[in-house]
C-alpha positions in Angstrom: 0.0 0.0 0.0 1.5 3.4 -1.0 0.7 5.8 1.8 1.3 8.8 -0.4 -0.5 7.7 -3.6 -3.2 9.9 -5.2 -3.0 13.5 -4.2 -6.7 13.8 -5.0 -9.5 11.6 -6.3 -12.6 12.5 -8.4 -15.3 14.0 -6.1 -18.3 11.9 -5.5 -21.5 12.8 -7.3 -23.6 15.5 -5.6 -21.5 16.2 -2.5 -23.5 17.1 0.6 -20.7 19.0 2.3 -19.0 22.3 1.4 -15.6 22.0 -0.4 -12.7 21.7 1.9 -10.5 24.8 2.2 -10.2 28.0 4.1 -8.9 28.6 7.7 -10.4 26.7 10.6 -9.0 27.8 14.0 -9.5 24.5 15.8 -8.3 22.4 12.9 -5.1 24.6 12.7 -4.5 24.4 16.5 -5.1 20.6 16.5 -3.0 19.9 13.4 -0.1 18.1 15.3 -2.6 15.9 17.1 -4.6 15.1 14.0 -1.3 14.2 12.3 -0.5 11.8 15.2 -4.0 10.3 15.1 -3.8 9.7 11.4 -0.4 8.1 11.6 -1.5 5.7 14.3 -4.7 4.8 12.4 -2.9 4.3 9.1 -0.3 2.1 10.8 -2.9 -0.2 12.3 -4.9 -0.2 9.0 -1.7 -1.3 7.3 -1.2 -4.1 9.9 -4.7 -5.5 9.5 -4.8 -5.2 5.7 -1.4 -7.0 5.7 -3.0 -10.0 7.4 -5.8 -10.2 4.9 -8.6 -7.9 6.0 -10.4 -5.8 3.4 -9.1 -2.1 3.3 -12.6 -0.7 3.3 -14.2 -3.1 5.8 -15.8 -1.8 8.9 -13.9 -4.4 11.0 -10.6 -3.2 9.6 -11.2 0.4 10.7 -12.8 -0.5 14.0 -9.8 -2.6 14.9 -7.6 0.3 13.8 -9.5 2.6 16.2 -9.0 0.0 19.0 -5.3 0.0 18.2 -5.3 3.8 18.5 -6.8 3.5 22.0 -4.2 0.9 23.0 -1.3 3.2 21.9 -2.8 6.4 23.5 -3.8 4.8 26.8 -0.6 2.8 27.1 1.4 6.0 26.8 -0.8 7.5 29.5 -0.2 4.7 32.1 2.5 6.6 34.0 0.1 9.6 34.3 -2.8 7.4 35.3 -0.8 5.9 38.2 0.2 9.4 39.2 -3.5 10.4 39.0 -4.5 7.5 41.3 -1.9 8.4 43.8 -2.8 12.0 43.7 -6.5 11.3 44.1 -5.7 9.0 47.1 -3.6 11.7 48.7 -6.3 14.3 48.2 -8.9 12.1 49.9 -6.5 11.4 52.8 -5.8 15.1 53.2 -9.5 15.9 53.6 -9.4 16.0 57.4 -6.3 18.2 57.5 -7.9 20.5 54.9 -11.0 20.8 57.1 -8.9 21.8 60.0 -7.4 24.7 58.0 -10.9 25.7 56.8 -12.2 25.7 60.4 -9.2 27.8 61.6 -10.1 30.5 59.1 -13.9 30.1 59.2 -15.6 33.5 59.2 -12.4 35.4 58.5 -12.8 37.3 55.2 -10.0 39.8 55.4 -7.2 39.8 52.9 -4.5 38.7 55.4 -6.6 35.7 56.6 -7.3 34.6 53.0 -3.6 34.8 52.1 -2.6 32.9 55.2 -5.2 30.2 54.5 -3.9 29.9 50.9 -0.3 29.7 52.1 -1.2 26.9 54.6 -3.1 25.0 51.9 -0.3 25.2 49.4 2.2 24.2 52.1 0.1 21.2 52.9 0.0 20.2 49.2 3.7 20.7 48.9 4.4 18.6 52.0 2.4 15.7 50.7 3.6 16.0 47.1 0.1 16.5 45.5 -2.3 19.1 44.1 -5.8 19.2 42.8 -4.4 19.6 39.3 -2.6 16.3 39.4 -5.8 14.3 39.4 -6.9 16.0 36.2 -3.6 15.8 34.3 -4.3 12.5 32.3 -7.6 13.8 31.2 -6.1 17.1 30.1 -3.3 15.3 28.2 -5.8 12.9 26.5 -8.3 15.7 25.5 -6.2 17.0 22.5 -6.0 13.5 21.2 -9.7 13.0 21.6 -10.4 16.3 19.8 -7.9 15.4 17.1 -9.8 12.1 16.7 -13.1 13.9 16.6 -11.9 16.4 13.9 -10.2 13.6 11.9 -13.3 11.5 11.7 -15.7 14.4 11.4 -13.8 15.5 8.3 -13.8 12.1 6.7 -17.2 12.6 5.0 -16.3 16.0 3.5 -12.8 14.9 2.5 -14.1 11.7 0.9 -16.9 13.4 -0.9 -14.4 15.9 -2.5 -11.7 13.4 -3.1 -9.0 14.8 -0.8 -7.0 13.4 2.1 -6.6 14.4 5.7 -3.8 16.2 7.5 -1.0 13.7 7.1 -0.9 10.0 6.2 -4.7 9.6 5.8 -4.5 10.1 2.0 -7.5 10.4 -0.3 -7.5 6.6 -1.0 -7.6 5.7 2.7 -10.1 8.5 3.4 -12.4 7.1 0.7 -12.0 3.6 2.2 -12.8 4.9 5.7 -15.9 6.6 4.2 -17.1 3.3 2.7 -16.4 1.4 5.9 -19.5 0.2 7.8 -19.7 -1.4 11.2 -21.4 -4.9 10.9 -21.9 -3.9 7.2 -24.8 -1.5 8.1 -23.4 1.5 10.1 -21.0 4.0 8.4 -18.3 5.1 10.8 -18.4 8.7 9.7 -22.1 9.2 10.5 -23.5 10.6 13.8 -26.9 10.0 15.3 -28.5 13.2 13.9 -27.4 12.3 10.4 -28.5 8.7 10.9 -32.0 9.9 12.0 -32.3 12.3 9.2 -31.4 9.7 6.6 -33.4 6.9 8.2 -30.4 4.7 9.1 -32.2 2.8 11.8 -29.4 0.3 12.3 -26.8 3.1 12.9 -29.2 4.7 15.4 -29.6 1.4 17.3 -25.9 0.7 17.4 -25.2 4.3 18.7 -27.8 4.0 21.4 -26.4 0.6 22.5 -22.9 2.0 22.6 -24.0 5.1 24.6 -25.8 2.9 27.2 -22.7 0.7 27.5 -20.5 3.8 27.9 -22.7 5.1 30.7 -22.7 1.8 32.5 -18.9 1.4 32.2 -18.3 4.9 33.4 -20.7 4.4 36.3 -19.0 1.1 37.3 -15.6 2.7 37.1 -16.5 5.5 39.4 -18.4 3.1 41.7 -15.2 1.0 42.2 -13.4 4.1 43.6 -16.0 5.4 46.1 -17.2 2.0 47.3 -13.9 0.0 47.6 -10.9 2.3 47.4 -11.6 5.0 50.0 -10.6 4.9 53.6 -13.2 5.7 56.3 -11.5 9.1 56.9 -11.8 10.0 53.2 -15.5 9.2 53.2 -16.2 12.1 55.6 -14.7 14.9 53.4 -16.2 17.2 50.8 -14.2 15.5 48.1 -16.1 12.3 48.8 -19.4 14.1 48.4 -18.2 15.5 45.0 -17.2 11.9 44.0 -20.8 10.7 44.8 -22.3 13.5 42.7 -20.0 12.8 39.8 -21.0 9.1 40.0 -24.4 10.0 38.7 -23.7 13.2 36.7 -20.5 12.3 34.7 -22.0 9.3 32.8 -24.8 11.5 31.4 -22.2 13.5 29.4 -22.0 10.4 27.1 -25.5 11.1 25.9 -24.2 14.3 24.3 -21.3 12.4 22.7 -23.7 9.8 21.3 -25.8 12.4 19.6 -23.2 14.6 18.0 -20.0 12.5 17.6 -19.5 10.2 14.6 -19.7 6.5 15.2 -16.0 6.2 14.8 -15.4 8.6 17.7 -18.0 6.9 19.9 -16.2 3.6 19.2 -12.9 5.2 20.3 -14.5 6.6 23.5 -16.3 3.3 24.3 -13.0 1.3 23.9 -11.2 3.9 26.0 -13.9 3.5 28.8 -13.4 -0.2 28.8 -9.7 0.3 29.1 -10.2 2.7 32.0 -12.6 0.3 33.8 -10.2 -2.7 33.6 -7.2 -0.5 34.5 -9.0 0.9 37.5 -9.9 -2.6 38.6 -6.3 -3.8 38.4 -5.0 -0.7 40.3 -7.6 -1.0 43.1 -6.9 -4.7 43.4 -3.1 -4.4 43.6 -2.5 -0.8 44.9 -5.5 -0.1 47.1 -5.8 2.9 49.4 -4.6 2.0 52.9 -7.5 1.4 55.2 -10.0 1.0 52.4 -12.2 -2.1 51.8 -10.0 -3.0 48.9 -6.9 -2.9 51.1 -8.5 -5.2 53.6 -9.6 -7.6 50.9 -6.0 -7.6 49.5 -4.6 -8.3 53.0 -7.0 -11.3 53.3 -5.9 -12.6 49.9 -2.3 -12.3 50.9 -2.9 -14.0 54.3 -4.4 -17.0 52.6 -1.2 -17.3 50.6 0.9 -17.0 53.7 2.1 -13.5 52.9 1.6 -9.9 54.3 2.6 -6.3 53.7 5.6 -4.9 55.5 5.8 -1.3 56.8 6.9 -0.1 53.4 4.1 -1.8 51.5 6.2 -4.6 50.1 4.8 -8.2 50.0 6.8 -10.5 52.3 6.3 -14.0 53.8 4.1 -14.2 56.9 7.0 -15.4 59.1 9.0 -12.4 58.1 6.1 -10.1 58.7 5.5 -11.4 62.2 9.2 -11.0 63.0 9.0 -7.4 61.8 5.9 -6.7 64.0 7.6 -8.2 67.0 10.7 -6.1 66.4 8.6 -2.9 66.1 6.7 -3.8 69.3 9.9 -4.3 71.2 11.3 -1.0 69.9 8.1 0.8 70.9 8.2 -0.7 74.4 11.9 0.2 74.8 11.4 3.8 73.7 8.5 4.1 76.1 10.6 2.7 79.0 13.5 5.1 78.2 11.3 8.1 77.9 11.5 10.5 80.9 8.4 10.1 83.2 6.2 13.1 83.2 6.0 14.7 86.7 2.4 15.2 87.8 1.5 18.8 88.9 1.3 19.1 92.7 -1.0 21.5 94.7 0.3 24.1 97.2 -0.9 22.2 100.3 0.4 18.9 99.1 3.7 20.4 98.2 3.9 22.0 101.7 3.2 18.7 103.4 5.8 16.9 101.2 8.4 19.5 102.2 7.6 19.2 105.9 7.8 15.4 105.6 11.1 15.7 103.9 12.5 17.9 106.8 11.2 15.4 109.4 12.9 12.5 107.6 16.1 14.6 107.4 16.2 15.3 111.2 15.3 11.8 112.2 
C-alpha cells in the first residue's frame, strides 16, 4: 500500500458538504494531534490489511481505532498511576484540609485569605500533590480526543471531495474509511443526527447501545473508587461528596457524545472507557488505598497465601512479617521505657506537706 499515492480523487456525485478549504481555527491548532491520530490509524490499518482484512471493511477500521486506543492509553499509564496516587492523597488530606478551613472560618479579610492559601499550598507541597494532578491525564488525552473527533468528522467531507486528511490519511484511505460500515450496516463517519435524518435505523440502534454501554462502564468505574478504594476518613470529606455526585452526573455526558459524535469517535470513546474500567480494577486490586475495603480484601488474599505487607508496603512471607511486627513492638516498648516520666502537677498544700515530711525525715 502506497501511503502517499493519489494526491486527489474524483469528487463523489452530488457532494452534501462544502468544499474543503479556508482557515479553521481549531483544525489549525489541533494539526499536530490530527497528524498523530492519522499516523496511528494508518499504521494499524496497514497491519490489519497485511493479514488479509479488506481495506474498506468496517472491521478493519474499528480494529484500527482499537489500536489507536491501545497506543494512546498505554502511553498514559504513568500519568494514570500518578493520578490515582494524587486522588488518594487528596482524599486522605480531607481531614487536614477541614482543620485549615475551620481555623479561618468567618475570617474574610485579605490577610486571613492569604494565610489560608499559604497553609493550603504548604500542605499540598508537604504531601507532594495538588488538585491539578488528578486532572492531568484527562487534560493530556483531551487534545488526542479532539484530534480524533476532527479527523473522523472531516472524513465525510474529504471523501466526498476526493481529498485526504492532515497527514498519512491520504485520499484513497479517506475514501476507504468513508465506505467502511460497522457490521456492514453502520457507516463510521455518521453521527446520530445524520442517521436519524437519513433513516439509518441500524446506525441509530448501534449508537444507542454504545452510549448505554459507555454510561454503564463509566458508572461502574466511578463506583469502584468510592465503594472500595476510600478509607473511612476520606468518606467524611467534601471531596467524597463530590465523588458521589460525579458518580451520577458524569455518565450523562456520554448522551451528548452519542448524539453529536461520529460513530468512529464513539467507538474510540467506548473502547477507552473499557480500558479505564479494567485498568482501574487492576490498580484498586493491587494498589488499594490504605484502610479501604479494597486494602482489607488484599490483605486477606495475601494472608491465605501466607504473605503480608511490611511497613513499606512490600509483599513479604508471613513469618518475616510477624518477626518485623515483633521487632517494632519491642522498639516501641523500649522507647516508652527510656522516655522520661512526666511529673504530675502538685497543689500548694500537698507540696507543703511533702516539704515538711522531707524535713522530718532529714532530722530523724
